[in-house]
N, C-alpha and C positions, 0 to 999 in steps of 0.2 A: 685637483683641477683637471687632470687628464680623464677622470671618471665622468665629468660633466661633458666632455667632448665626445666620449664614446656613446652617450645616450642620444638616440635620435628620436625626434617627435613621432608618435604613433600616428599612422594615417587615419583619417576620419572614418574610412570604410571599416577598418578593423575595430574601432571603438563602437560603431553601430552594431557590428557583428557580435562583439562581446556583450553588449547590452541586450541584444536579442537572445543570445544564449542564456544569460542570467535570468531574463524574463521567463524563458521556457523552463528552466530549472525551478524557478520559484513557483510557476503555475503547476508544474508536475508535483512539487512538494505539497502544495496546498491541496491538490486533488487527491493525493495519496492519503493525506491526513483525513480528509472528508470521507474517503473510502473506508479507512480504518474505523472511524466513528460509526458509519452506516453498517459496517459488518458486525460490530459489537451490538448495535441496536437490533439488528436482524437476529443475531444469535439468541439474545435474551428474549426477544419477542416470540421466537419459536419455542423456547423453553416454557414460556407462559402459556402458549397455545397447547402444548403437551399437557400441562397441568389442568387446563380447562376441559379439553376434549376427551381425555381418557380417564377411565376409572382409576381410583387410587392405587389399586394393587398392580396395575399395568404401567404406571408412570416410570418406575425404574427401568423396565424393559425398553420402552420407547426412548427414554433418555440415553440409554446405553447405545441403542442403534443410531440415534441422532449424533451422539458424540463420536461414534465410530465413523460415520459418514463425513463428519467435519474433519476428523483426523486424516482419512483417506484423501479428501479434497486438498487439505493443506500439504500433505506429503507430495501429492501430484504437482501442485503449483511450485513447491520448493524444488522438486526434481526438474521441472521444466526450466526454472530459473538457473539452476546449476548447470544443466546441460547446455543452455543457451550461452553461458559464459565459457 
């Protein structure tokens, strides 16, 4: 019974603030998911462009360069994220 006395009703402003924060987190999560899907589609579209535009014998070279650039960009983004924290 003393546990019920210790609990105070949460002010309305805090509930609205929590709801706003949850909405922001949800919107961020959805936009990150859409970004992930778009990134994969872009990656595979560029792979297809390499197959179409370049001669057969040069495709492995351009794919290697493209994958290397993707690796460098990914490492740079990860580094920025880790340094930020």
